[in-house]
N, C-alpha and C positions, 0 to 999 in steps of 0.2 A: 475638230481635227480633220485634216484631209488636204489633198493637193489642189482641190478646186477653189480654195480660198486664197486671197491675196496674202503675201508675206507681210507681217506687221513689224518685224524687227530682224536683225541679223546678229547672232551671238558669235563672238570670236572664239577660236580654239582656246581651251583652258579656262573659260569663263565658269565661275561657280553658279550653279542653279540648285533649286530645291525641287525634287520630283514629288508632286503632291497627288497625282492621279495616274493610274496605270502601273504596269510592271514592265521590266526590261524585255520580256518576251512578247509584249504587245507592240503594234506598229507605232502608236503615238503615246506620248507622255505629257500630262498636264504639268506645267512648271510655274514656279514663282522665281523671279530673279531680281537682284538689285539694279536699280537704274544708275547708280553710281557706286564706285568701289567703296567697300566698307559699310554700306547701308545695311541696317538690320531689318530683315523682312518679317521677323517674329514668327517664323514657321519651323523652328528647330526641333520642336517636340510633336509627336503624333497627337491627333485630336480624337476624342471618342466618337463624334458624329461628323460626317462630311458636311461642309458648308462653303459657300462662295468666299473667296479671299477678298478682304476689304481693307488691306493695308496699303502702304505707300509704294510698294515695289510693283514691278511689271508682272503680268501673267500671260500665258499663252500655251501653245502646244508645239512640241518638237518631235520630229521623227526619231524614234528610239535608236535607229541605226547610227545617229550622229552623237549619241550620248555614251560616255564611259562613266560607269559608276565607280565611286571611290568610297569604300566603307570607312576610311580614316576620318572623314569629315562629319 
């Protein structure tokens, strides 16, 4: 994470993401997000041990200031 790296993707407002690393009070959040609407990323439940994501969805880092958490999902 950081501003010195090239942007890999742009997420539209309202896009659903899964926060998998970091907390809202940190500057950057590690995320997993569907490449297409309705795609199941398989990350809906917490894991006991941290591990790299190996699914079909996209991964990256996002500045926490751009993320609104919604506990309803």
